[in-house]
TIKE-684881 format. One record per atom (N, C-alpha, C): z, y, x; residue in one letter. Coordinates in steps of 0.2 Angstrom, whole numbers, padded with zeros to 4 digits, always signed. Each point is the difference from the previous one (the first is absolute). Layout:
BEGIN
ZYXA...
***
This chain:
BEGIN
+1099+0056-0181X-0002-0003+0006X+0006-0003+0004X-0002-0006+0003X+0005-0003+0003X+0002+0002+0007X+0005-0002+0003X+0002+0003+0007X-0005-0003+0005X-0004-0006-0002X-0004-0003+0005X-0007+0004+0000X-0001+0004-0005X-0006+0004+0000X-0001+0005+0006X-0005+0000+0004X+0000+0005+0005X-0001+0007-0003X+0003+0005+0004X+0000+0007-0002X-0008+0002-0001X-0001+0004-0005X-0007+0002-0001X-0001+0007+0003X+0005+0003+0001X+0000+0007+0002X+0006+0002+0004X+0000+0005+0004X+0005+0003+0004X+0002+0007-0002X+0006+0001-0001X+0003+0007-0001X+0005+0002+0005X-0002+0006+0003X+0005+0003+0005X+0004+0005-0004X+0006+0000+0001X+0004+0005-0003X+0007+0000+0003X+0005+0004-0004X+0007+0001+0002X+0004+0001-0006X+0006-0002+0000X+0004+0000-0006X+0001+0008-0002X+0001+0004+0005X+0001+0007-0002X-0006+0004-0003X-0006-0004+0000X-0006+0003-0003X+0000-0001-0007X+0000+0005-0004X-0001-0001-0008X-0006-0003-0002X-0006+0002+0003X-0006-0003-0001X-0001-0007+0002X+0003-0002+0005X+0001-0007+0003X+0003-0004-0005X+0006+0002-0003X+0004-0004-0005X-0004+0000-0006X-0004+0005-0002X-0004-0001-0006X-0005-0005+0000X-0004+0000+0006X-0005-0004+0001X+0002-0007+0001X+0006-0001+0003X+0003-0007+0001X+0002-0003-0007X+0003+0004-0004X+0002-0002-0006X-0006-0002-0005X-0006+0004+0001X-0006-0001-0004X-0002-0007+0002X-0001-0001+0007X-0003-0007+0002X+0005-0006-0003X+0006+0001+0001X+0005-0005-0003X-0001-0001-0007X+0000+0005-0004X-0001+0000-0007X-0007-0004-0002X-0005+0001+0004X-0007-0003-0001X+0000-0007+0002X+0005-0002+0004X+0000-0007+0003X-0005-0001+0005X-0002+0005+0004X-0005+0000+0005X+0004-0002+0007X-0003-0005+0003X+0003-0002+0007X-0002+0005+0005X+0005+0002+0004X-0001+0005+0005X+0005-0001+0006X-0002+0002+0005X+0005+0001+0006X+0003+0007+0000X+0006+0001+0000X+0003+0006+0001X+0002+0001+0007X-0002+0005+0003X+0002+0002+0007X+0004+0006+0000X+0007-0001+0001X+0005+0005+0000X+0000+0004+0006X-0003+0006+0000X+0000+0004+0006X+0006+0003+0003X+0006-0001-0004X+0006+0002+0003X+0003-0006+0004X-0002-0006-0002X+0002-0006+0004X-0004-0002+0005X-0007+0002+0000X-0005-0001+0005X-0003+0007+0001X+0003+0004+0004X-0003+0007+0001X-0007-0001+0004X-0001-0005+0004X-0007+0000+0003X-0005-0002-0005X+0001-0002-0006X-0005-0001-0005X-0003+0006-0003X+0004+0006+0002X-0003+0006-0003X-0006+0002+0004X-0001-0002+0006X-0006+0001+0004X-0006-0004-0003X+0002-0006-0002X-0005-0004-0004X-0002+0003-0006X+0004+0002-0004X-0001+0004-0006X-0005+0006+0001X+0002+0004+0005X-0003+0006+0002X-0008-0002+0003X+0000-0006+0003X-0007-0002+0003X-0004-0002-0006X+0003-0003-0006X-0004-0001-0006X-0002+0006-0003X+0004+0004-0001X-0001+0006-0005X-0002+0006+0003X+0001+0001+0007X-0002+0006+0003X+0005+0006-0002X+0006-0002-0003X+0005+0005-0002X+0007-0003+0001X+0005+0004-0001X+0006-0002+0001X+0004+0000-0006X-0004+0001-0006X+0003-0001-0007X+0001-0007-0002X+0005-0001-0004X+0001-0007-0003X+0002+0001-0007X-0001-0006-0004X-0002-0006+0002X-0008-0001+0002X-0001-0005+0004X-0007-0002+0002X-0001-0007-0003X-0004-0001-0005X-0002-0006-0003X-0006-0003+0003X+0000-0005+0004X-0006-0003+0003X-0002-0006-0005X-0006+0000-0002X-0003-0005-0005X-0003-0005+0004X-0001-0006-0003X-0004-0006+0003X-0007+0002+0002X-0003+0005-0003X-0007+0001+0002X+0000+0005+0006X+0006+0002+0003X+0000+0004+0006X+0000+0008-0002X+0000+0001-0007X+0001+0007-0002X+0007+0002-0001X+0002+0006+0000X+0007+0002-0001X+0000+0006-0004X+0007+0001-0002X+0002+0006-0004X+0006+0003+0004X+0000+0007+0000X+0006+0003+0003X+0003+0004-0006X+0006-0001-0001X+0004+0004-0005X-0004-0001-0007X-0002-0006-0002X-0004-0001-0006X+0004+0001-0006X-0003+0002-0006X+0003+0000-0006X+0000-0007-0003X+0004-0001-0005X+0000-0006-0003X-0007-0002-0003X-0003+0005-0003X-0007-0001-0002X-0005-0002+0005X+0001+0003+0006X-0005-0002+0006X+0001-0008+0002X+0007-0001+0000X+0002-0007+0002X-0003-0005-0005X+0001+0001-0006X-0002-0004-0006X-0007-0001+0000X-0004+0005+0001X-0007+0000+0000X-0003-0004+0005X+0003+0000+0006X-0002-0003+0006X+0002-0008-0001X+0006-0001-0002X+0002-0007-0002X-0005-0004-0005X-0002+0004-0005X-0005-0003-0005X-0007-0001+0004X-0002+0005+0004X-0006+0000+0003X+0000-0007+0005X+0005-0001+0003X+0001-0006+0004X+0001-0007-0004X+0001+0001-0006X+0002-0006-0005X+0007-0003+0002X+0004+0005+0002X+0007-0003+0002X+0005+0001-0006X-0003+0004-0005X+0004+0000-0007X-0006+0000-0005X+0002-0003-0006X-0005+0000-0005X-0002+0007-0003X
***
């Protein structure tokens, strides 16, 4: 995907979070466009993530169909991306 391609999903996370690093790495490896919201750089965004998920756990992955995952496994993310035809 090119840099002109709009983000198709949003991921809320933090560098200190192992699951966040894993999910971010997976999205990068799959070449999926996404917006990364760093909760350390933007602490107010934690409220947004909590409003989406109803939980304070991260990462929160918000998909274009308005569904979300909280602390998803790689298999969960991959299945959802295939469901949305974001990966083959």
